[in-house]
MIBALO-579748 format. One line per 2 residues: their letters; for each residue x, z, y negated of C-alpha. Coordinates in pm, whole numbers, padded with zeros to 5 digits. Layout:
<nodes>
A) X,Z,Y ~ ...
</nodes>
This chain:
<nodes>
XX) 07586,06238,-00433 ~ 07224,06251,-00257
XX) 07255,06626,-00107 ~ 07020,06901,-00249
XX) 07179,07172,-00458 ~ 07254,07522,-00349
XX) 07011,07699,-00589 ~ 06897,08040,-00510
XX) 06668,08245,-00719 ~ 06928,08441,-00978
XX) 07134,08187,-00978 ~ 06979,08016,-01305
XX) 07170,07696,-01223 ~ 07121,07544,-01619
XX) 07034,07129,-01605 ~ 07162,06971,-01831
XX) 07224,07223,-02022 ~ 06888,07256,-02146
XX) 06692,07324,-01845 ~ 06704,07685,-01650
XX) 06642,07668,-01243 ~ 06425,07970,-01143
XX) 06275,07916,-00863 ~ 06169,07651,-00620
XX) 05818,07569,-00581 ~ 05768,07344,-00294
XX) 06027,07081,-00092 ~ 05937,06716,00010
XX) 06040,06401,00117 ~ 06225,06276,-00211
XX) 06338,06617,-00335 ~ 06253,07005,-00463
XX) 06058,07105,-00764 ~ 06137,07381,-00957
XX) 06014,07660,-01166 ~ 06258,07595,-01454
XX) 06239,07739,-01846 ~ 06313,07466,-02119
XX) 06612,07660,-02332 ~ 06526,07447,-02631
XX) 06123,07501,-02678 ~ 06101,07813,-02455
XX) 05830,07744,-02236 ~ 05813,07727,-01816
XX) 05825,07364,-01681 ~ 05867,07216,-01368
XX) 06172,07056,-01258 ~ 06188,06792,-00967
XX) 06515,06748,-00807 ~ 06547,06374,-00648
XX) 06756,06323,-00359 ~ 06849,06035,-00225
XX) 06785,05930,00192 ~ 07045,06027,00369
XX) 07318,05760,00465 ~ 07227,05590,00202
XX) 07583,05390,00037 ~ 07678,05538,-00345
XX) 07619,05188,-00507 ~ 07272,05205,-00355
XX) 07188,05566,-00477 ~ 07339,05487,-00792
XX) 07079,05181,-00809 ~ 06788,05430,-00716
XX) 06835,05672,-00961 ~ 06873,05405,-01213
XX) 06505,05277,-01133 ~ 06371,05568,-01059
XX) 06465,05681,-01420 ~ 06295,05395,-01566
XX) 06022,05435,-01366 ~ 05960,05825,-01455
XX) 05971,05696,-01838 ~ 05672,05471,-01731
XX) 05502,05726,-01553 ~ 05521,05969,-01860
XX) 05268,05706,-02093 ~ 05047,05780,-01846
XX) 04780,06045,-02078 ~ 04531,06178,-01887
XX) 04379,06587,-01832 ~ 04403,06511,-01470
XX) 04777,06376,-01447 ~ 05071,06622,-01496
XX) 05247,06526,-01788 ~ 05613,06407,-01760
XX) 05787,06588,-02053 ~ 06183,06437,-01982
XX) 06413,06252,-01761 ~ 06727,06472,-01721
XX) 07050,06333,-01654 ~ 07272,06606,-01463
XX) 07628,06488,-01282 ~ 07480,06127,-01254
XX) 07122,06240,-01131 ~ 06811,06203,-01309
XX) 06565,06521,-01274 ~ 06215,06483,-01368
XX) 06052,06742,-01643 ~ 05734,06801,-01593
XX) 05421,07036,-01692 ~ 05411,07357,-01534
XX) 05066,07403,-01340 ~ 04937,07701,-01236
XX) 04713,07702,-00950 ~ 04693,07565,-00584
XX) 04709,07238,-00423 ~ 04415,07080,-00255
XX) 04623,07106,00116 ~ 04673,07453,00059
XX) 04242,07509,-00012 ~ 04222,07317,00306
XX) 04404,07518,00492 ~ 04270,07827,00371
XX) 03895,07750,00405 ~ 03861,07463,00641
XX) 03689,07146,00520 ~ 03486,07137,00232
XX) 03150,07051,00147 ~ 03074,06697,00032
XX) 02985,06788,-00353 ~ 03278,06959,-00386
XX) 03498,06715,-00220 ~ 03366,06451,-00442
XX) 03377,06643,-00778 ~ 03782,06652,-00699
XX) 03789,06283,-00570 ~ 03643,06180,-00949
XX) 03883,06363,-01106 ~ 04170,06209,-00885
XX) 04052,05885,-00961 ~ 03995,05896,-01348
XX) 04384,06011,-01309 ~ 04455,05723,-01098
XX) 04278,05491,-01295 ~ 04465,05598,-01583
XX) 04798,05541,-01449 ~ 04698,05210,-01349
XX) 04578,05134,-01694 ~ 04973,05194,-01789
XX) 05129,05024,-01529 ~ 05204,05308,-01302
XX) 05119,05312,-00960 ~ 05093,05627,-00739
XX) 05170,05516,-00365 ~ 05158,05900,-00261
XX) 04802,05991,-00295 ~ 04735,06320,-00063
XX) 04591,06696,-00071 ~ 04934,06822,-00113
XX) 05002,06637,-00418 ~ 04620,06759,-00600
XX) 04664,07073,-00764 ~ 04346,07288,-00841
XX) 04479,07456,-01173 ~ 04352,07792,-01279
XX) 04212,07675,-01548 ~ 03992,07454,-01370
XX) 04183,07095,-01380 ~ 04218,06875,-01105
XX) 04575,06719,-01123 ~ 04750,06492,-00984
XX) 05127,06546,-00956 ~ 05464,06312,-00848
XX) 05342,06021,-01058 ~ 05601,05738,-01045
XX) 05850,05937,-00810 ~ 05725,05720,-00513
XX) 05762,05347,-00656 ~ 06117,05347,-00581
XX) 06006,05285,-00248 ~ 05963,04921,-00391
XX) 06381,04879,-00449 ~ 06610,04711,-00201
XX) 06794,05042,-00140 ~ 06484,05239,00002
XX) 06349,04959,00287 ~ 06714,04911,00387
XX) 06752,05291,00505 ~ 06394,05210,00750
XX) 06239,05548,00600 ~ 05887,05535,00516
XX) 05846,05702,00155 ~ 05519,05927,00166
XX) 05284,06057,00436 ~ 05213,05766,00676
XX) 04844,05879,00782 ~ 04786,05838,00394
XX) 04920,05433,00396 ~ 04732,05186,00306
XX) 04701,04893,00620 ~ 04901,04660,00320
XX) 05153,04936,00298 ~ 05154,04950,00695
XX) 05228,04571,00755 ~ 05544,04604,00442
XX) 05402,04397,00208 ~ 05384,04511,-00186
XX) 05098,04762,-00253 ~ 04859,04732,-00575
XX) 04645,04947,-00725 ~ 04373,04924,-00418
XX) 04661,05085,-00177 ~ 04639,05382,-00440
XX) 04197,05354,-00355 ~ 04280,05364,00006
XX) 04445,05648,00001 ~ 04226,05832,-00196
XX) 03958,05765,00014 ~ 04157,05906,00307
XX) 04212,06205,00106 ~ 03780,06259,00060
XX) 03758,06193,00442 ~ 04028,06470,00513
XX) 03844,06678,00260 ~ 03544,06652,00434
XX) 03624,06661,00772 ~ 03928,06872,00795
XX) 04147,06596,00910 ~ 04281,06240,00826
XX) 04093,05959,00972 ~ 04406,05752,01143
XX) 04621,06056,01208 ~ 04849,06033,01539
XX) 05117,06180,01770 ~ 05384,05946,01636
XX) 05400,05789,01279 ~ 05447,05486,01447
XX) 05103,05501,01648 ~ 04935,05656,01313
XX) 05045,05300,01171 ~ 04944,05068,01463
XX) 04608,05292,01399 ~ 04563,05217,01027
XX) 04627,04838,01126 ~ 04409,04783,01418
XX) 04168,05067,01445 ~ 03810,05072,01348
XX) 03716,05388,01054 ~ 03577,05711,01261
XX) 03257,05757,01137 ~ 03262,06051,00924
XX) 03048,06326,01065 ~ 03018,06561,00749
XX) 03055,06387,00465 ~ 02718,06337,00368
XX) 02643,06152,00041 ~ 02985,06077,00027
XX) 02971,05826,00377 ~ 02961,05531,00168
XX) 03191,05585,-00043 ~ 03447,05661,00195
XX) 03395,05400,00387 ~ 03345,05169,00074
XX) 03751,05271,00003 ~ 03864,05270,00348
XX) 03810,04920,00414 ~ 04126,04730,00547
XX) 04135,04427,00298 ~ 04237,04556,-00008
XX) 04013,04274,-00188 ~ 03694,04417,00015
XX) 03734,04786,-00142 ~ 03477,04962,-00342
XX) 03601,04885,-00745 ~ 03710,05226,-00918
XX) 03447,05198,-01143 ~ 03185,05156,-00910
XX) 03340,05463,-00687 ~ 03398,05698,-00994
XX) 03018,05684,-01089 ~ 02928,05756,-00740
XX) 03181,06072,-00694 ~ 03062,06216,-01024
XX) 02701,06211,-00927 ~ 02764,06373,-00587
XX) 02976,06602,-00739 ~ 02701,06678,-00993
XX) 02424,06722,-00694 ~ 02293,06360,-00662
XX) 02324,06078,-00405 ~ 02410,05715,-00527
XX) 02202,05418,-00442 ~ 02240,05276,-00095
XX) 02449,04969,-00131 ~ 02834,04961,-00137
XX) 02897,04608,-00200 ~ 03250,04540,-00321
XX) 03293,04417,-00669 ~ 03586,04312,-00861
XX) 03913,04460,-00703 ~ 04138,04564,-01028
XX) 04352,04659,-01231 ~ 04677,04602,-01467
XX) 04949,04683,-01228 ~ 05245,04456,-01125
XX) 05157,04317,-00757 ~ 05423,04131,-00549
XX) 05340,03901,-00306 ~ 05544,03847,00039
XX) 05565,03523,00146 ~ 05293,03550,00387
XX) 05030,03719,00107 ~ 05086,03357,-00130
XX) 04954,03122,00157 ~ 04614,02938,00013
XX) 04312,03119,00208 ~ 04118,02939,00462
XX) 03951,02666,00318 ~ 03570,02817,00387
XX) 03362,02710,00103 ~ 03286,02955,-00186
XX) 02939,03149,-00152 ~ 02678,03067,-00426
XX) 02702,03416,-00710 ~ 02407,03554,-00849
XX) 02381,03504,-01242 ~ 02404,03854,-01301
XX) 02744,03858,-01128 ~ 03074,03814,-01360
XX) 03324,03900,-01090 ~ 03526,03675,-00879
XX) 03521,03658,-00491 ~ 03703,03482,-00177
XX) 03644,03422,00146 ~ 03701,03751,00365
XX) 04087,03726,00525 ~ 04187,03833,00904
XX) 04336,04216,00830 ~ 04673,04104,00872
XX) 04663,03859,00554 ~ 04576,04094,00345
XX) 04555,03888,00018 ~ 04504,04110,-00305
XX) 04230,03893,-00534 ~ 04247,04004,-00899
XX) 03978,03991,-01139 ~ 03827,04157,-01490
XX) 04179,04374,-01549 ~ 04466,04280,-01282
XX) 04839,04241,-01207 ~ 05065,04044,-00974
XX) 05407,04012,-00999 ~ 05570,03650,-01054
XX) 05858,03568,-00840 ~ 06114,03572,-01102
XX) 06367,03902,-01097 ~ 06070,04155,-01126
XX) 05879,03990,-01385 ~ 05539,04115,-01379
XX) 05231,03964,-01546 ~ 04886,04133,-01546
XX) 04505,03940,-01575 ~ 04233,04001,-01764
XX) 03892,03764,-01744 ~ 03659,03700,-02043
XX) 03369,03470,-02060 ~ 03462,03332,-02412
XX) 03681,03026,-02543 ~ 03703,02697,-02614
XX) 03770,02294,-02479 ~ 04058,02131,-02442
XX) 04327,02020,-02208 ~ 04292,01750,-01895
XX) 03958,01696,-01784 ~ 03935,01557,-01414
XX) 03625,01484,-01255 ~ 03547,01432,-00858
XX) 03563,01123,-00736 ~ 03335,01117,-00404
XX) 03047,00863,-00478 ~ 02715,01020,-00556
XX) 02479,01080,-00273 ~ 02114,00962,-00254
XX) 01847,01060,-00029 ~ 01524,00995,00022
XX) 01199,01174,00164 ~ 00996,00955,00364
XX) 00604,01044,00515 ~ 00468,00856,00828
XX) 00144,00767,00839 ~ -00096,00911,01097
XX) -00237,00600,01315 ~ -00609,00669,01264
XX) -00790,01014,01133 ~ -01158,01099,01060
XX) -01141,01160,00692 ~ -01524,01378,00608
XX) -01537,01123,00318 ~ -01467,00763,00458
XX) -01564,00820,00791 ~ -01463,00759,01121
XX) -01168,00497,01134 ~ -01022,00567,00789
XX) -00687,00595,00746 ~ -00444,00812,00533
XX) -00244,00586,00257 ~ 00102,00589,00338
XX) 00356,00755,00031 ~ 00591,00525,-00118
XX) 00967,00640,-00048 ~ 01079,00906,-00287
XX) 01450,00930,-00447 ~ 01586,01257,-00520
XX) 01765,01327,-00857 ~ 02117,01268,-00790
XX) 02329,01545,-01040 ~ 02644,01404,-01244
XX) 02976,01414,-01099 ~ 03141,01785,-01138
XX) 03430,01829,-01471 ~ 03643,02063,-01504
XX) 03866,02138,-01808 ~ 04159,02383,-01834
XX) 04402,02495,-02122 ~ 04618,02727,-02165
XX) 04760,02876,-02460 ~ 05047,03104,-02542
XX) 05073,03419,-02803 ~ 05418,03598,-02866
XX) 05604,03380,-02598 ~ 05917,03506,-02695
XX) 05978,03888,-02659 ~ 06310,04058,-02723
XX) 06319,04484,-02735 ~ 06310,04778,-02492
XX) 06141,04680,-02138 ~ 05819,04711,-02037
XX) 05673,04517,-02363 ~ 05444,04729,-02541
XX) 05115,04610,-02467 ~ 05059,04435,-02850
XX) 05408,04267,-02857 ~ 05426,04117,-02515
XX) 05370,03737,-02408 ~ 04992,03718,-02384
XX) 04859,03367,-02225 ~ 04496,03247,-02201
XX) 04337,02987,-01969 ~ 04061,02821,-02098
XX) 03776,02682,-01819 ~ 03467,02456,-01901
XX) 03282,02278,-01690 ~ 03050,01999,-01719
XX) 02752,02083,-01506 ~ 02564,02483,-01399
XX) 02671,02644,-01174 ~ 03013,02569,-01047
XX) 03284,02734,-00865 ~ 03632,02699,-00980
XX) 03908,02785,-00719 ~ 04239,02797,-00945
XX) 04584,02990,-00938 ~ 04839,03063,-01166
XX) 05160,02923,-01159 ~ 05501,02936,-01261
XX) 05765,02695,-01290 ~ 05973,02822,-00983
XX) 05578,02777,-00779 ~ 05294,02976,-00680
XX) 05220,03302,-00827 ~ 04928,03469,-00623
XX) 04696,03339,-00407 ~ 04400,03123,-00485
XX) 04111,03313,-00709 ~ 03752,03190,-00773
XX) 03597,03153,-01094 ~ 03190,03162,-01135
XX) 02967,03027,-01356 ~ 02598,03073,-01285
XX) 02293,02868,-01354 ~ 02181,02944,-01713
XX) 02535,03115,-01817 ~ 02813,02972,-02024
XX) 03002,02638,-01935 ~ 03335,02858,-02027
XX) 03547,03128,-01943 ~ 03840,03192,-01998
XX) 04185,03442,-01764 ~ 04431,03620,-01959
XX) 04771,03696,-01840 ~ 04973,03960,-02023
XX) 05354,03952,-01887 ~ 05546,04280,-01891
XX) 05900,04382,-01665 ~ 06024,04683,-01611
XX) 06431,04527,-01580 ~ 06698,04680,-01794
XX) 06850,04431,-01919 ~ 06888,04062,-01889
XX) 06632,03736,-01972 ~ 06391,03616,-01763
XX) 06283,03221,-01855 ~ 05999,03064,-01678
XX) 05702,02871,-01830 ~ 05330,02930,-01691
XX) 05006,02690,-01596 ~ 04700,02697,-01440
XX) 04603,02493,-01098 ~ 04262,02374,-01025
XX) 04202,02303,-00662 ~ 03793,02261,-00669
XX) 03572,02119,-00730 ~ 03825,01893,-00906
XX) 04190,01887,-00883 ~ 04352,01925,-01227
XX) 04673,02137,-01398 ~ 04681,02275,-01726
XX) 04967,02284,-01968 ~ 05257,02429,-01930
XX) 05366,02688,-02183 ~ 05726,02860,-02158
XX) 05807,03174,-02238 ~ 06112,03444,-02247
XX) 06134,03802,-02194 ~ 06483,03978,-02304
XX) 06546,04336,-02242 ~ 06729,04549,-02464
XX) 06911,04881,-02300 ~ 06841,05168,-02472
XX) 07127,05432,-02355 ~ 06977,05801,-02385
XX) 07237,06025,-02591 ~ 07436,06368,-02500
XX) 07307,06471,-02131 ~ 06955,06473,-02122
XX) 06768,06199,-02244 ~ 06532,06301,-02575
XX) 06191,06487,-02492 ~ 05885,06228,-02468
XX) 05518,06273,-02573 ~ 05323,06112,-02393
XX) 05064,05819,-02555 ~ 04794,05629,-02428
</nodes>
């Protein structure tokens, strides 16, 4: 069932009664891409024949194909000029075939083989276009997982197009992990993937950093003789300093930080890449900003351990991101702020987080119980001085003790409200119909930092986060949760609440929700054509 088809140029097999295979364009670990003709719309397209790993049981193959089809439809939602367009998911002999636009040109891998390393300016231009594609995909809830030069096409019309969206997402299924195979090129995997943890959008940023390094240096930074030694180097070895990157060096180093929470933000990275691509030089600092973005991230048991109790550092008033203490790179914790997403620990249900600064009051209030501390300032008089105004023997007066002011105990109020908490329909739910929750935090005085996390009825959902309230800012901030799922059918029921551990211990009210996925079965031999929407 998982074997490749045997089709040679000229045999012209027709898939799903519509797509006539003309000639193979390339072959990879997940299948073969064919040049084909759409007999209905009379245009040439690219059709990817998906191949299951050898030796996979029939039941696992069928489950993998079903998931692949759902994820390919999710990838079709990505509308961006730098993303290859998915037209259709056709079914033929029980297998999905992914129908995409045919991009005429060469891949970045072929360009590097032909011309060697690129100049930093040219590499930066290509990297900025790839990052634009990734950001559009992440906004649509699609993670690439196989960013590498072979999947970047340089079109004859000047476009830079990222291909194979959604295909590598099947790696997250139990069917593939049972085979022990590594889907994708090991030298482009992020450390969290090498450690077997579920990746997030930051993993695509790491792969982009490796791609940029390879583009200017001529080789990837952690490549070794065997896949296992390459994975070990990704986790343990320091980044070899780039020699030819020039102004690209800070961007590459910012993207290739071992801890995903410390990587350069996509906004800052794209800004710097476009500046370098235009011949400029970005500013020197590359401090990581808020990790991002709306994609379901499923933390493992190890990931869900609370961070070390290092006290949070003060955040400047102009900063609106959340921070966490640095962790050892073997215990990678993905932090979420701005626009972000994590997975609930209930049957594939996921949610995305969005922070903003407006909100109201309500909920339960807690305050610190430590007794107020008072301090005194005491000056010891000198025994004897010579005072020009008082003559020999005059002594300085002894100042009285001056008590320092004691701030009032800190208070934290957190309340949770929900909208559209009962969804029924096709999954994933559209953003404007999905259950949405808003947590409102209010502190008693400024400045303040609040450590909190989202929790379900079944237990912890994500790692602890820090929300900063700078001096002179607002005393109320919000965090928003959008619930979505890629399950095909069934009902998922749970509830959400927010737990605060510092500077006080308190918990918000709990809000229940349910998501019922209604299966939509395509008619005929092929799925209906799909026009990508934003």
